[in-house]
C-alpha positions in Angstrom: 100.6 103.1 14.4 99.5 99.8 13.1 100.2 97.8 16.3 99.8 94.0 16.2 97.9 92.8 13.1 96.8 89.4 13.3 97.2 87.0 10.5 94.4 84.7 11.6 92.4 85.4 14.5 96.6 89.2 22.5 99.4 87.6 23.8 102.7 89.7 24.6 105.8 86.9 24.0 106.3 86.9 20.2 108.7 84.6 18.3 109.8 84.4 14.8 109.0 80.8 14.1 107.2 78.6 11.6 107.7 81.3 8.9 105.8 84.1 10.7 105.7 86.0 13.7 103.6 84.2 16.5 102.7 83.4 19.9 103.2 79.8 20.8 101.6 77.4 23.4 102.0 73.8 24.4 98.3 73.4 24.8 95.2 74.5 22.9 94.1 78.1 23.2 91.4 80.2 21.7 92.7 81.6 18.4 95.6 79.3 18.3 96.0 76.7 15.6 97.7 73.2 15.9 101.3 72.6 14.1 103.4 69.7 14.1 107.0 70.5 15.3 110.0 68.2 15.3 112.7 68.5 17.9 116.1 69.0 16.0 117.9 67.2 18.9 115.8 64.2 19.8 113.9 63.9 16.3 110.7 63.6 18.3 107.4 65.2 16.8 105.1 67.1 19.0 102.1 69.3 18.5 102.2 72.9 19.5 99.8 75.7 18.9 100.5 79.0 17.3 98.8 82.2 16.8 100.1 84.1 13.7 100.4 87.8 13.3 100.8 89.5 9.9 103.1 92.1 11.3 103.8 94.1 14.5 104.4 97.8 14.4 105.5 99.3 17.6 107.7 101.6 19.5 110.8 99.9 20.8 111.3 100.6 24.5 114.3 98.5 25.5 116.6 95.9 24.2 117.7 93.2 26.6 120.3 90.7 26.3 119.7 87.3 27.8 121.9 84.3 28.7 120.4 81.5 30.7 120.5 77.7 30.7 117.6 75.2 30.8 118.1 71.4 31.0 121.8 71.8 30.3 121.0 73.7 27.2 122.2 77.3 26.8 119.9 80.1 25.7 121.2 83.3 24.5 119.7 86.3 22.6 117.8 89.5 22.4 114.5 90.5 23.9 112.9 93.6 22.0 110.5 95.1 24.4 107.8 97.1 22.7 104.8 99.2 22.9 102.4 98.2 20.0 99.9 100.9 20.1 99.2 100.3 23.8 99.8 96.5 23.8 103.1 95.6 25.7 104.8 92.8 23.8 108.3 91.2 23.6 109.8 89.9 20.6 112.6 87.2 21.1 115.5 86.8 18.8 117.8 83.9 19.7 121.4 84.6 18.9 122.1 81.8 16.6 119.3 82.6 14.2 119.3 84.3 11.0 116.7 86.8 12.0 118.9 87.9 15.0 121.8 88.3 12.8 119.9 90.5 10.3 118.5 92.6 13.2 122.0 93.3 14.6 123.2 94.2 11.2 120.7 97.0 10.7 119.8 97.9 14.3 122.4 101.0 14.0 120.1 102.4 11.3 117.0 102.4 13.4 115.4 105.9 14.4 114.2 105.0 17.8 111.8 108.0 17.9 109.6 106.2 15.4 107.7 103.0 15.3 109.4 99.8 13.8 107.6 97.5 11.7 108.4 93.8 11.9 107.1 90.9 9.6 108.3 87.6 8.7 107.7 84.9 6.2 109.0 81.5 4.9 111.1 81.7 1.6 111.0 79.1 -1.2 114.3 77.6 0.5 112.2 77.0 3.5 114.2 79.5 5.5 112.4 82.5 7.6 113.2 85.9 6.3 112.6 88.9 8.5 111.7 92.4 7.3 112.2 95.5 9.3 110.7 98.9 8.2 110.2 102.3 9.2 108.1 104.9 7.3 107.1 102.1 5.0 110.6 101.6 3.8 113.2 98.8 4.5 115.8 99.7 7.1 119.2 99.1 5.4 121.8 97.0 7.0 124.9 99.0 8.1 126.9 95.8 7.7 126.9 94.0 4.2 129.0 91.8 2.2 129.9 94.6 -0.1 130.2 97.2 2.5 131.2 95.2 5.8 132.2 98.4 7.7 134.6 96.4 9.9 132.3 93.5 10.4 134.4 90.3 10.2 133.4 87.8 7.4 132.8 84.2 8.3 135.7 81.9 8.2 135.5 78.3 6.3 137.1 75.6 8.3 138.8 72.4 7.3 135.5 70.5 7.3 134.1 73.2 5.0 131.8 74.5 7.6 131.3 78.2 8.0 132.3 79.8 11.4 130.6 83.2 12.3 131.9 83.5 15.8 134.0 86.6 15.2 131.3 88.2 13.3 128.7 87.5 16.0 130.8 88.8 18.8 131.5 91.9 16.8 127.7 92.4 16.1 126.9 91.8 20.0 129.4 94.5 20.8 128.0 96.9 18.5 124.5 96.1 20.0 125.8 96.5 23.8 128.2 99.4 23.0 126.3 101.4 20.4 122.7 100.5 19.9 121.4 99.9 23.4 123.2 103.0 24.9 121.7 105.2 22.1 118.2 103.8 22.9 118.7 104.0 26.7 119.7 107.7 26.3 116.8 108.5 24.3 114.2 106.8 26.8 116.0 108.3 29.9 117.3 104.8 31.0 120.3 104.9 33.2 123.3 102.8 31.9 123.1 99.2 33.4 126.0 97.4 34.8 126.2 93.9 33.1 126.7 90.7 35.2 129.1 88.1 34.0 126.4 86.4 32.4 125.4 89.5 30.3 122.3 90.1 32.4 121.7 93.7 33.5 122.1 93.7 37.2 120.1 97.0 38.0 117.3 96.8 35.4 114.1 96.4 37.1 115.5 95.3 40.4 113.1 94.2 42.9 112.9 96.8 46.1 112.0 94.1 48.7 114.7 92.9 50.8 113.6 89.2 50.3 113.8 89.5 46.5 117.3 91.0 46.8 118.4 88.0 49.0 117.4 85.3 46.4 120.5 84.2 44.5 118.7 81.5 42.2 115.2 83.1 41.3 114.7 80.4 38.8 115.1 77.5 41.3 113.2 79.4 43.8 110.2 79.9 41.5 110.3 76.2 40.6 110.3 75.2 44.3 107.4 77.4 45.0 105.2 76.5 41.9 105.8 72.8 42.6 104.8 73.4 46.5 101.7 75.5 45.7 100.2 73.6 42.8 97.0 71.8 43.5 96.7 73.6 47.0 93.7 75.8 48.4 96.2 78.6 48.7 96.1 79.1 44.9 92.5 77.7 44.4 93.9 74.2 43.3 95.7 75.7 40.3 98.1 73.4 38.4 101.7 74.1 37.9 100.8 75.3 34.3 98.1 77.5 35.4 100.4 79.1 38.1 103.1 79.8 35.4 100.2 81.3 33.0 98.8 83.5 35.8 102.1 84.9 37.1 104.2 84.9 34.2 101.8 85.0 31.2 103.2 81.9 29.7 102.8 78.1 30.6 106.4 77.4 29.3 109.3 77.1 31.4 111.8 77.9 28.6 110.0 81.4 28.3 110.1 82.0 32.0 114.1 81.6 31.9 114.1 84.4 29.4 112.7 87.0 31.8 114.8 89.8 33.3 116.5 88.6 36.4 115.1 91.4 38.4 111.6 90.5 37.5 112.2 87.0 38.2 113.7 87.7 41.7 110.5 89.8 42.4 108.2 87.1 41.3 110.1 84.7 43.3 109.8 86.5 46.6 105.9 87.0 45.7 105.4 83.3 45.2 107.4 82.4 48.3 105.1 84.7 50.4 102.2 82.5 49.4 103.7 79.5 51.0 102.5 78.9 54.4 105.3 79.1 57.2 
């Protein structure tokens, strides 16, 4: 198995951005290179730091759906939890992205008993392409324009814009009703009950009663991190340092994507550090 192969100079939370598979950081880190990024909503430009990977080849352990909100902005997509030759990593595929659509269209053709190789690059049209291979061969899509196999085509509206809602809903249902149950059965994972938000309610649920009583783990984590930052209890660590230490990232956006059960457990752990 090839594991994680670095394109430049590891981390565990991977994105398909900037024409590559990468880790992303707000601040400078060893092995990370600066890149100018423009916020599509505000138009503001900022510097981020990324660590590129030529490819990742790994065994897929779980596929999880997430649906959360941060600063009144909804975030939905898939987290592909993998074992890259002993390195645990998670690949994020936001729902409204071409890479997520491509993955959903081919996921039913994956053999989960074998490693899966992911790589990405930027096309001449400045779009990001995703390659998914097994045994050195591209995994074919089950759903294509010539052979839709029941997948609805996009519909062009009055304003000439294409609407993919029906197609996205169809592919989401195939993931939750076919792909994920197949993977879970292979890994011996019990079927998970989905909450209204789409989050699995009994996946990695915390065992402590304190964690189980937390109804809004993200808000609890925010309060605890703010209260603990700069105190002797955490050796004067800043909010960013606390996030990095407990969650492996200093970005709140990435914390919101964690499984709810894990967030509850971490919320209880942080709460225990606050003196009564």
